[in-house]
C-alpha positions as CSV (number, residue, x, y, z in Angstrom):
1,X,21.7,-10.1,-12.8
2,X,25.4,-11.2,-12.5
3,X,27.2,-12.1,-9.3
4,X,27.6,-9.9,-6.3
5,X,29.2,-9.4,-3.5
6,X,26.6,-9.2,-0.3
7,X,27.9,-8.9,3.3
8,X,24.7,-9.8,5.5
9,X,25.1,-8.2,9.1
10,X,23.7,-10.0,12.0
11,X,23.7,-13.5,11.7
12,X,19.9,-14.1,13.3
13,X,17.0,-15.5,12.2
14,X,16.1,-12.8,9.3
15,X,19.9,-12.5,8.3
16,X,20.5,-16.2,7.8
17,X,17.3,-16.6,6.2
18,X,18.2,-13.7,3.6
19,X,21.5,-14.7,3.4
20,X,20.2,-18.3,2.3
21,X,17.7,-16.1,-0.5
22,X,21.0,-14.2,-1.8
23,X,23.1,-17.8,-2.4
24,X,20.3,-19.4,-3.8
25,X,20.5,-16.5,-6.6
26,X,24.4,-16.9,-7.0
27,X,25.4,-14.5,-5.0
28,X,28.5,-14.5,-2.6
29,X,27.6,-14.4,0.9
30,X,29.5,-13.4,3.5
31,X,27.9,-13.2,7.2
32,X,29.1,-11.6,9.8
33,X,28.3,-11.8,13.8
34,X,29.7,-11.2,16.8
35,X,29.6,-14.0,18.7
36,X,32.4,-16.9,17.6
37,X,31.0,-19.5,18.7
38,X,27.8,-19.0,16.4
39,X,30.1,-18.0,12.8
40,X,32.5,-21.7,13.7
41,X,29.5,-23.5,14.4
42,X,28.2,-22.1,10.1
43,X,31.2,-22.1,8.5
44,X,32.4,-25.6,10.4
45,X,28.8,-28.0,10.9
46,X,26.9,-25.4,8.1
47,X,24.1,-25.3,11.0
48,X,22.5,-21.7,13.4
49,X,21.2,-24.1,15.9
50,X,20.2,-20.9,17.5
51,X,17.6,-19.9,15.7
52,X,17.0,-22.5,13.2
53,X,17.4,-27.2,14.6
54,X,17.0,-28.4,11.6
55,X,18.6,-26.4,8.5
56,X,21.2,-27.3,7.3
57,X,23.1,-24.5,5.2
58,X,24.6,-23.7,2.1
59,X,28.4,-24.6,2.5
60,X,29.2,-21.2,0.6
61,X,27.5,-19.6,2.7
62,X,30.7,-18.4,5.0
63,X,30.9,-16.5,8.4
64,X,32.9,-13.6,9.7
65,X,34.2,-12.5,12.5
66,X,36.4,-9.4,11.4
67,X,34.0,-6.6,9.4
68,X,37.5,-5.2,7.2
69,X,37.3,-9.0,5.6
70,X,33.5,-8.9,5.1
71,X,33.3,-5.9,4.0
72,X,36.3,-6.1,2.0
73,X,35.4,-5.5,-2.0
74,X,31.8,-6.2,-1.4
75,X,28.6,-4.7,-3.8
76,X,25.9,-4.5,-0.9
77,X,25.7,-4.4,2.9
78,X,22.6,-5.5,4.2
79,X,22.1,-4.7,8.1
80,X,20.1,-7.0,9.8
81,X,20.5,-5.9,13.4
82,X,18.6,-4.8,16.5
83,X,17.6,-1.9,16.3
84,X,19.3,-1.1,19.3
85,X,22.7,-1.5,18.2
86,X,22.0,-0.8,14.4
87,X,24.0,3.0,15.1
88,X,26.9,1.5,17.0
89,X,26.8,-1.1,13.2
90,X,26.9,1.7,11.2
91,X,29.7,3.5,12.8
92,X,31.7,0.2,12.5
93,X,30.5,-0.4,8.6
94,X,32.0,3.6,7.9
95,X,35.1,2.8,9.9
96,X,35.4,-0.3,7.6
97,X,34.8,0.5,4.2
98,X,36.2,1.9,1.7
99,X,34.5,1.7,-1.6
100,X,30.7,3.2,-2.0
101,X,28.5,0.8,-1.9
102,X,24.3,-0.8,-2.1
103,X,23.0,-0.3,1.4
104,X,19.8,-2.3,2.7
105,X,18.6,-2.7,5.9
106,X,15.7,-5.7,7.0
107,X,15.2,-4.9,10.9
108,X,12.3,-3.4,11.4
109,X,12.2,-0.9,14.5
110,X,12.8,2.5,16.0
111,X,15.8,3.8,18.0
112,X,15.1,4.5,21.7
113,X,15.8,8.1,22.6
114,X,15.9,9.8,19.0
115,X,13.0,8.0,17.7
116,X,14.4,7.6,14.8
117,X,14.0,5.5,12.1
118,X,16.7,3.2,11.5
119,X,17.2,4.5,7.4
120,X,17.4,7.5,9.2
121,X,20.9,6.3,11.2
122,X,22.1,4.8,8.4
123,X,22.4,7.8,6.9
124,X,23.6,9.7,9.6
125,X,26.9,7.6,9.8
126,X,27.8,6.3,6.7
127,X,29.1,9.2,4.5
128,X,27.1,9.8,1.4
129,X,30.9,9.0,-0.8
130,X,30.5,5.7,0.8
131,X,26.8,4.0,0.4
132,X,23.6,5.0,-2.1
133,X,20.3,5.8,-0.7
134,X,19.4,3.0,1.8
135,X,17.0,0.1,1.0
136,X,14.8,-0.8,3.0
137,X,13.5,-5.2,2.9
138,X,10.3,-5.0,5.1
139,X,7.3,-6.9,4.1
140,X,5.2,-10.0,6.1
141,X,7.9,-13.1,6.4
142,X,8.6,-15.4,9.1
143,X,12.2,-16.5,8.6
144,X,11.1,-19.5,9.8
145,X,9.6,-20.0,6.8
146,X,11.7,-18.0,4.2
147,X,14.3,-21.1,5.1
148,X,12.4,-23.6,4.6
149,X,11.9,-21.7,0.7
150,X,7.9,-20.6,1.7
151,X,6.3,-18.4,-1.0
152,X,6.9,-15.1,0.0
153,X,6.5,-12.2,-0.7
154,X,8.3,-8.7,0.7
155,X,8.9,-5.4,-0.3
156,X,11.8,-3.5,-1.2
157,X,11.7,0.6,-0.8
158,X,14.1,4.0,-1.0
159,X,13.7,7.3,-1.9
160,X,15.8,5.9,-5.4
161,X,13.8,3.7,-7.5
162,X,16.9,2.3,-9.5
163,X,18.5,1.4,-6.0
164,X,15.0,-0.7,-5.0
165,X,14.8,-2.2,-8.2
166,X,18.5,-3.1,-8.2
167,X,17.6,-4.6,-4.4
168,X,15.0,-6.4,-6.1
169,X,16.5,-8.4,-8.7
170,X,19.0,-9.0,-6.0
171,X,16.9,-11.1,-4.2
172,X,14.0,-12.5,-6.5
173,X,13.8,-15.4,-7.1
174,X,10.9,-18.3,-7.7
175,X,10.5,-18.2,-3.7
176,X,11.0,-14.9,-3.1
177,X,9.2,-11.7,-4.5
178,X,10.2,-8.3,-4.0
179,X,7.7,-5.1,-5.2
180,X,9.1,-1.5,-5.5
181,X,8.1,1.6,-3.8
182,X,9.8,4.4,-2.8
183,X,7.6,6.0,0.4
184,X,10.3,4.7,2.7
185,X,8.6,6.7,5.7
186,X,5.6,4.5,5.0
187,X,7.2,0.7,4.7
188,X,8.9,1.7,8.0
189,X,7.0,2.6,10.4
190,X,4.7,0.5,8.7
191,X,7.6,-2.2,9.8
192,X,7.9,-1.0,12.7
193,X,4.6,0.0,14.3
194,X,3.0,-3.4,13.9
195,X,5.1,-5.4,16.4
196,X,3.2,-3.6,19.2
197,X,-0.1,-4.5,17.8
198,X,1.0,-8.0,17.7
199,X,2.0,-7.5,21.5
200,X,-1.4,-6.4,22.6
201,X,-3.0,-9.6,19.5
202,X,-0.9,-12.5,21.2
203,X,-2.0,-9.7,24.7
204,X,-5.8,-11.3,23.7
205,X,-5.0,-14.9,23.0
206,X,-3.3,-15.1,26.0
207,X,-6.2,-13.7,28.1
208,X,-8.6,-16.3,26.3
209,X,-10.3,-14.0,23.7
210,X,-10.9,-14.9,20.2
211,X,-11.3,-14.6,16.5
212,X,-13.2,-11.4,16.6
213,X,-11.3,-9.8,19.2
214,X,-8.1,-10.8,17.1
215,X,-10.0,-8.9,14.2
216,X,-11.1,-6.0,15.7
217,X,-7.8,-5.7,17.7
218,X,-5.4,-6.3,14.2
219,X,-7.8,-3.8,12.1
220,X,-7.9,-1.0,14.6
221,X,-4.2,-1.4,15.1
222,X,-3.4,-0.8,11.1
223,X,-5.7,2.3,11.5
224,X,-3.4,3.7,14.5
225,X,-0.2,2.8,12.2
226,X,-1.4,5.4,9.7
227,X,-2.4,7.6,11.5
228,X,1.0,8.3,13.0
229,X,3.2,6.9,9.5
230,X,0.4,9.4,7.4
231,X,1.3,12.5,10.3
232,X,5.1,11.5,9.8
233,X,5.3,12.1,6.4
234,X,3.7,9.2,5.4
235,X,1.3,7.8,2.0
236,X,-1.4,5.8,3.5
237,X,-1.6,3.4,0.2
238,X,1.1,2.3,1.6
239,X,-0.9,0.9,5.5
240,X,-2.8,-1.8,2.7
241,X,0.1,-2.8,1.1
242,X,2.5,-5.4,2.0
243,X,4.5,-3.8,4.7
244,X,1.2,-2.6,6.6
245,X,-1.4,-4.5,6.1
246,X,0.5,-7.6,4.7
247,X,2.8,-7.7,8.0
248,X,0.2,-6.7,10.7
249,X,-1.1,-10.2,9.4
250,X,1.2,-11.8,9.9
251,X,2.9,-10.8,12.9
252,X,-0.4,-10.0,14.3
253,X,-1.6,-13.9,14.3
254,X,0.9,-16.3,13.8
255,X,2.7,-18.3,17.0
256,X,6.2,-17.7,14.7
257,X,6.0,-13.8,15.9
258,X,8.2,-13.2,18.8
259,X,6.0,-10.8,19.7
260,X,2.8,-12.0,19.5
261,X,4.5,-14.9,21.7
262,X,5.3,-12.3,24.1
263,X,2.1,-10.5,23.8
264,X,0.4,-14.3,24.9
265,X,2.4,-14.8,27.7
266,X,1.8,-11.2,29.4
267,X,-1.5,-11.9,28.6
268,X,-1.4,-15.5,30.1
269,X,0.0,-13.2,33.5
270,X,4.3,-14.5,33.0
271,X,5.7,-11.5,33.7
272,X,7.7,-9.2,31.2
273,X,11.6,-9.8,32.6
274,X,10.4,-14.1,32.4
275,X,8.9,-13.2,28.7
276,X,12.1,-11.9,26.9
277,X,14.3,-14.3,29.3
278,X,12.8,-17.4,27.7
279,X,12.3,-16.0,24.5
280,X,16.8,-15.7,24.0
281,X,15.2,-13.2,20.8
282,X,15.1,-9.8,20.2
283,X,11.0,-9.1,21.2
284,X,11.2,-5.2,19.0
285,X,7.8,-4.3,19.8
286,X,8.1,-4.0,23.6
287,X,10.9,-0.8,23.1
288,X,8.4,0.0,19.7
289,X,5.9,0.4,21.9
290,X,8.1,3.1,24.5
291,X,9.2,5.3,21.5
292,X,5.7,5.0,19.7
293,X,4.0,6.2,22.7
294,X,6.4,8.7,23.0
295,X,5.9,10.5,19.9
296,X,2.3,10.0,19.9
297,X,2.2,12.3,22.7
298,X,5.0,14.8,21.6
299,X,2.1,14.9,17.7
300,X,-1.4,14.4,19.4
301,X,-1.7,11.5,17.4
302,X,-4.9,9.4,19.1
303,X,-3.5,6.0,19.3
304,X,-5.3,3.7,21.6
305,X,-4.0,0.2,21.4
306,X,-0.3,1.6,21.6
307,X,-1.2,3.1,24.7
308,X,-3.1,0.6,27.0
309,X,0.7,-1.8,25.4
310,X,2.5,0.8,26.7
311,X,0.5,1.6,30.1
312,X,0.5,-2.6,30.9
313,X,4.7,-2.8,30.2
314,X,6.4,0.7,31.7
315,X,3.4,1.3,33.7
316,X,2.5,-1.7,35.6
317,X,-1.3,-1.7,34.6
318,X,-2.6,-4.9,34.3
319,X,-2.5,-5.9,30.9
320,X,-6.6,-7.3,31.2
321,X,-7.5,-4.0,33.0
322,X,-5.8,-1.6,30.2
323,X,-6.9,-4.3,27.2
324,X,-11.0,-4.3,28.3
325,X,-10.5,-0.6,28.6
326,X,-9.6,0.6,25.8
327,X,-11.6,-1.8,24.0
328,X,-14.7,-0.9,25.5
329,X,-13.9,3.3,25.8
330,X,-13.6,4.4,22.4
331,X,-16.8,5.3,21.1
332,X,-16.0,7.1,17.5
333,X,-16.3,7.7,13.9
334,X,-14.7,4.3,11.9
335,X,-13.0,7.2,9.3
336,X,-12.1,9.6,11.8
337,X,-8.4,10.1,11.4
338,X,-7.3,12.8,14.2
């Protein structure tokens, strides 16, 4: 693939790791952020110490503060910003763009209030004459491992397979591989909803339960994610893939996962506001729990783990009582779908 110019919007941990992958592949990478000190650090010291203490970035990765400059002549734009600001940033991008680009996103969440997936937000806010079909980059991936070039396999999903293949070629190298998929609904719902299950898995650990309980919550979590996704129009097979069970395993079992860590802290009795303050990063599973609970209520989808986490976070129910009620009261056929 010939050298491409890529704008990465969001210099968080995942945005930084993906910027490095793209730079490793010989592309011109511009990373945009709205914290001037962070951009100055990237340009002057080639570090992003808020997220990675010991990593030195290639000096060819250039930080930008001005969005118009960032987007000038780029071939593709990668959104890696928190769910709650995706619409705002998309509006800014639509104003700043003066040519058509490939639009990608690598965030995982559902918008509070509207319940919309992120690709839908990007489709609504960026006119069709300025963008391709949106490509979702999602799967089992910790930024802390990708940044040290650990082996990572994830998914590029788009309604247009050719655009997904372009993104596949853009990112793929000896340590980072993408598989294509056309089930955008499945990939996005899997990526968003697994964060809720990861909070539950972390909570079980914090409460002192072992591997049996962990396996149970992950497996039953996958069942309820699939139930909701299929109701929304997803292909159930997607949930058996990298963006489904793969991402659920990595997020629901690892200390690298901020959602798992948040659940673990809640299980140990910490207050939510303290957990969020100490994390210093967005815990997408917290806001996604509310959105998923509301969608499940609206569509009549059985989601006991999501409901248990919701009651703990938003209704003040003791997390141990909430989770144990859910685990002990569920008497169903394993393959029941409704």
